[in-house]
C-alpha positions in Angstrom: -6.5 -84.2 -23.4 -9.7 -82.1 -23.5 -9.5 -78.3 -23.7 -10.6 -78.1 -20.1 -7.8 -80.4 -18.9 -5.1 -78.6 -20.9 -5.7 -75.2 -19.3 -2.7 -74.0 -17.4 -3.1 -72.3 -14.1 -2.4 -68.6 -14.4 1.0 -67.5 -13.2 1.0 -66.3 -9.6 2.2 -62.8 -10.1 1.1 -60.3 -7.4 -1.1 -57.5 -8.8 1.0 -55.0 -6.9 4.5 -56.4 -6.6 5.8 -53.8 -4.1 2.5 -53.4 -2.2 2.6 -54.9 1.3 -1.1 -54.3 1.8 -2.0 -56.2 -1.3 0.1 -59.2 -0.2 -1.4 -59.2 3.3 -4.9 -58.9 1.9 -4.2 -61.9 -0.4 -3.0 -63.9 2.6 -5.9 -62.9 4.8 -8.4 -63.8 2.1 -6.8 -67.3 2.0 -6.8 -67.6 5.8 -10.4 -66.3 6.1 -11.5 -68.9 3.5 -9.8 -71.7 5.5 -11.5 -70.7 8.8 -14.9 -70.0 7.1 -14.7 -73.5 5.5 -14.1 -75.2 8.8 -16.7 -73.1 10.6 -19.4 -73.6 7.9 -21.2 -76.4 9.8 -21.8 -74.0 12.6 -23.4 -71.3 10.4 -20.8 -68.8 11.6 -18.3 -67.0 9.5 -14.9 -66.1 11.0 -15.8 -62.5 11.6 -18.8 -63.6 13.6 -16.9 -66.2 15.5 -14.2 -63.6 16.3 -16.9 -61.3 17.7 -18.4 -64.0 19.8 -14.9 -65.0 21.1 -14.1 -61.4 22.0 -17.4 -60.9 23.8 -16.7 -64.2 25.7 -13.2 -63.0 26.7 -14.3 -59.4 27.6 -17.3 -60.2 29.8 -20.2 -62.3 28.6 -22.5 -61.3 31.4 -22.0 -57.6 31.8 -21.2 -57.0 28.1 -18.9 -54.4 26.5 -19.6 -50.9 25.3 -19.8 -50.8 21.5 -17.0 -48.2 21.2 -14.7 -50.3 23.3 -15.6 -53.4 21.3 -14.8 -51.6 18.1 -11.5 -50.6 19.6 -10.7 -54.1 20.7 -11.5 -55.5 17.3 -9.7 -52.7 15.5 -12.9 -51.9 13.6 -14.8 -48.6 13.0 -18.2 -48.4 14.6 -20.0 -48.7 11.3 -18.2 -51.9 10.3 -18.8 -53.3 13.8 -22.6 -52.5 13.7 -22.8 -54.2 10.3 -21.0 -57.3 11.6 -23.1 -57.5 14.8 -26.5 -57.5 12.9 -26.5 -61.1 11.8 -25.6 -62.1 15.4 -28.4 -60.0 16.9 -30.8 -61.4 14.3 -29.9 -65.0 15.4 -30.2 -63.9 19.0 -26.6 -64.8 19.7 -25.9 -61.4 21.2 -28.0 -58.6 22.6 -27.3 -54.9 22.4 -28.8 -53.0 25.3 -28.8 -49.5 26.6 -26.1 -49.1 29.3 -27.7 -48.9 32.7 -25.4 -46.1 33.9 -25.2 -44.1 30.7 -28.2 -44.1 28.5 -26.1 -42.7 25.6 -24.0 -45.9 25.4 -25.0 -49.3 24.1 -23.5 -52.6 25.3 -23.1 -55.9 23.5 -23.2 -59.2 25.4 -23.5 -62.8 24.6 -26.9 -64.4 25.1 -27.4 -67.9 26.4 -27.7 -69.0 22.7 -24.6 -67.1 21.9 -22.5 -68.8 24.5 -23.8 -72.2 23.2 -23.0 -71.2 19.6 -19.5 -70.1 20.6 -18.8 -73.3 22.5 -20.2 -75.4 19.7 -18.0 -73.6 17.1 -14.8 -73.9 19.1 -13.8 -77.4 17.9 -14.3 -76.3 14.3 -12.1 -73.2 14.9 -9.5 -75.4 16.5 -9.4 -77.6 13.3 -8.7 -74.5 11.2 -6.1 -73.2 13.7 -4.5 -76.6 13.6 -4.3 -76.5 9.8 -2.6 -73.1 10.1 -0.2 -74.4 12.7 0.7 -77.4 10.5 1.2 -75.3 7.4 3.4 -72.7 9.0 4.8 -74.5 12.0 3.6 -73.8 15.6 6.7 -71.8 16.5 6.3 -69.6 13.4 2.6 -69.0 14.3 3.6 -68.0 17.8 6.3 -65.6 16.5 3.8 -64.3 13.9 1.2 -63.5 16.6 3.8 -61.7 18.7 5.0 -59.7 15.7 1.5 -58.7 14.5 0.5 -57.7 18.1 3.6 -55.6 18.3 3.1 -53.7 15.0 -0.7 -53.2 15.1 -0.4 -50.1 17.3 1.7 -48.3 14.7 -1.3 -48.4 12.3 -4.1 -47.3 14.6 -5.5 -43.9 13.8 -4.6 -42.5 17.2 -0.9 -43.4 16.5 -1.0 -40.9 13.7 -2.7 -38.1 15.7 -6.2 -38.7 14.2 -9.2 -39.1 16.4 -10.8 -42.5 16.3 
């Protein structure tokens, strides 16, 4: 056996054994890598696909106010703006001044964005199918319900802070 082949994998010991956040971040890094890998042929990362999907669901023609989009995505505005930049550069979304309130900006899918989202859906479905197979469809459904039920407890407004 060569030295390379005789290397043992490091033991899997969490860096912070009692830290829920560390465990969840490890899991989300693994999940994100799985989705990013499947979405790679589309040129989209999971965060970008998620933004396109949200814009599709919210209102692809009228668009959505950036503050509302940040709230729907559970992101702060700075993070949202940073994540929207590659999509605007690729002309998959447009960000325009709101027609009724010039202080607000609205994001909406462009024709190219709709096409990119639709083209990416089969790749996303493959990733989702892999998750369903690994965890079991019933467990995934229960996980979604549980996550949706606990997210509000961790929003800033739930703790009296202003968003």
